[in-house]
N, C-alpha and C positions, 0 to 999 in steps of 0.2 A: 418844774423839772430842772435840775442842774445841768448846765452845759459848760463845756470848756470856755465858751465865750463870756461867761459871767465873771471870769477872773479878770484881773486888771489888764485888759487888752492894750490899752494905751501905753502902759509901761512895758509891754512886751516887744514893741517894735524894734528896739535896739538889740534885744536878745535874738530876734529872728533873723537878723541881717548879718550875723557874724559869718566869717569865712568858714570854709569847710574845715573839718577836724577841730572845731573850737567849741562844740556844744558841751555845756556842763549842766547835767541834770540838777545838781544841787543849786547852782546859781539860778537856773531857770525856775525851779520850784520856789525859791526865796523871792525872786523878782516878781513872779506872777501872784504870789501870796498863797499858793497852794499848801506850802509847808506849815502855814499858820492856821489853816482851816480845821474844822472839826473832823473827827474820824468818819462821821457820816458823809460829809462833803467830799472827803478824800475817796471814800468808797464809791460815791456817785461819779466822781471823775474817772475812776477805774472803768466803770461800766460804759461811759461815753467813749473812752479810748478803745475798749474791747468791741471793735466794730462788728465782728462776726458773732458776737454773743456766745462765745465758747466758754466763758468763765476764766479765760486767760488772755493776757496780752502777749501775742507772739511777735516774732522778729519783724514780719511785714507790717504789723500795726505800729510798732515802735518806729520804723523807718519814716512813717508818715505822721508821727506824733505831733510835730509842731503845727501841722495843718488842722488838727482838731481845735487848736487854740486860735488860729488865724488863717483864714482862707488865703491861699496863694503863698503861704510860707514855704520855705525850702524843705525838701526831704533831708533827713539825716544821711550822712555818708554811711557806707557799709561799716567802716571802722567805728564811727560814732554809735551806730545801731548796735553793733556787737558789744561794745564797751558798756552801753546802757543796759543791754540785756544781761550781761555778766554781773553788773552791779546789783541788779534786782532779783536775779534767779538764784536764790539761796539754796534751793534743793536740787539744782542741776538738771531739771526736766526740760530745759529749752524754752521755757515760757515764764511769765510773771503772773502769779496768782494774786488774788485780792489782798491776802495777808502780807505777801511779799511786797506788793505795791505800797501798802500803808507804811511798812518799815522803810522802804526806799524813799518815799516822800518826806518822812520825818528825819532821815539820816543827816 
């Protein structure tokens, strides 16, 4: 079973320690290697992040996104979380579905 921890956790330490308001999902996906993974692995990552198994990644799950990849990582700020959600929520329903996630990761 795929878990967020299978990604290059050692390479993530620098990404996880940035100051508030500095999170870049594009840089994070590139640094951890997720953007280069197969469509199946990207989908598996989605279901790991979808903690409540609703089939969507909601704002509260995005806020704690980094903690899926490394225990003890900081939570995203409200501004970072909202920007991340806005970038991925192409249909405007307030959540990121699996297909939206795949597009976001590859963006």
